[in-house]
Structure formats: C-alpha cells, structure tokens
C-alpha positions in Angstrom: -21.4 110.8 381.0 -24.9 109.6 380.2 -27.8 109.9 382.6 -28.6 106.8 384.6 -32.2 105.5 384.5 -34.0 103.8 387.3 -34.4 100.8 385.1 -30.6 100.5 384.6 -30.0 100.9 388.3 -32.5 98.1 389.0 -30.9 95.8 386.5 -27.4 96.4 387.8 -28.6 96.0 391.5 -30.3 92.7 390.6 -27.2 91.4 388.9 -24.8 92.5 391.6 -27.1 91.0 394.4 -26.7 87.6 392.7 -22.9 87.9 393.3 -23.3 89.3 396.9 -22.5 86.7 399.6 -25.4 86.3 402.0 -27.8 88.3 399.9 -30.4 85.6 400.2 -30.8 86.5 403.8 -31.7 90.1 403.1 -35.5 90.7 403.4 -37.7 93.8 403.5 -36.9 94.6 407.2 -33.1 94.3 406.4 -33.5 96.6 403.4 -35.6 99.2 405.3 -32.9 99.4 408.0 -30.3 99.6 405.3 -32.1 102.6 403.8 -32.4 104.4 407.1 -28.7 103.9 407.8 -27.7 105.2 404.4 -29.9 108.3 404.6 -28.4 108.9 408.1 -25.0 108.8 406.5 -26.1 111.5 404.0 -27.2 113.7 406.9 -23.9 113.1 408.7 -21.9 114.1 405.6 -23.9 117.3 405.2 -23.2 118.1 408.9 -19.5 117.6 408.3 -19.6 119.7 405.2 -21.3 122.5 407.1 -18.4 122.2 409.7 -16.0 122.9 406.9 -18.0 125.8 405.4 -18.7 127.4 408.8 -15.2 126.8 410.3 -16.4 124.5 413.1 -13.8 122.3 414.6 -14.2 118.6 413.8 -14.1 116.2 410.9 -15.3 117.5 407.6 -16.7 116.3 404.3 -16.7 117.5 400.8 -19.6 117.8 398.3 -18.1 114.7 396.7 -18.4 112.8 400.0 -22.1 113.9 400.2 -22.6 112.8 396.6 -21.2 109.3 397.4 -23.5 109.0 400.4 -26.5 110.1 398.3 -25.6 107.4 395.7 -25.4 104.8 398.5 -28.8 105.9 399.8 -30.4 105.7 396.3 -28.9 102.3 395.7 -30.3 101.0 399.0 -33.7 102.6 398.3 -33.9 100.8 395.0 -33.0 97.5 396.6 -35.9 98.0 399.1 -38.2 99.0 396.3 -37.3 95.9 394.4 -38.0 93.7 397.4 -41.5 95.3 397.6 -42.1 95.2 393.9 -42.1 99.0 393.5 -40.8 100.6 390.3 -39.0 103.7 391.6 -39.2 105.6 388.3 -43.0 105.2 388.1 -43.4 106.0 391.8 -41.3 109.2 391.6 -43.1 110.4 388.5 -46.5 109.7 390.0 -45.7 111.5 393.3 -44.0 114.4 391.6 -47.1 114.9 389.4 -49.5 114.6 392.3 -47.6 117.3 394.2 -47.7 119.6 391.1 -51.4 119.1 390.8 -52.0 119.7 394.5 -50.1 123.0 394.4 -51.4 124.0 390.9 -47.9 123.9 389.3 -47.4 123.2 385.6 -44.3 121.1 385.7 -44.9 117.3 385.2 -42.8 114.2 384.6 -43.8 111.7 382.0 -45.5 108.7 383.5 
C-alpha cells in the first residue's frame, strides 16, 4: 500500500463532495461541528478499546475500529480546511517545525 498524501485526500474529498447530495448546504459551521463529532467518536472508540484491554464490562472496540474513526476525523478535518482555504500538509509541516524550533529539537518536516 502506498502512502496517502494530503493533496490526494483533498482531491478525492472535492470529487466526492460533488457527488454528495446536499453538500452545497455544508458551510464552515457545519464542517466544524462535523470535525468535533468525528474526534469525539475517536475518543469513544479509545474508551471502548480500553474497556476490552482492562476487562471492564460494556461495549468494546478494536484498534481497527479506532483507525476507522481516526480516518473519518481526518477526512472531516480536511473538508473543514478546504472550506477555509487551508492546505493541511503545509499547515502541519509549519506547526511541526515551529514546535521543533521552540523545544530545540532537530527533527523537521519539509515545507
């Protein structure tokens, strides 16, 4: 399997949104709420996984379930970023590098 780039995700998101019924009604506020909901689902899946690991009664989740929720969250985040005109790849690289500089760490991403 090849690595997925932010640019490829953006292109696929844009193409799929053209097919999505009602997408023309999705604005920044809708996308922001969507992102919050998806990241909440990541947290819920982690909680359910911890139940399984720790033997706590209740519904459980696997690492695969967590990965699916993380993917949904990233897709939603890219849709919000696109709505705002933000390139996620550039934003992530810039912030990563700023943090490395702040804490005097050598690791950098190409910008």
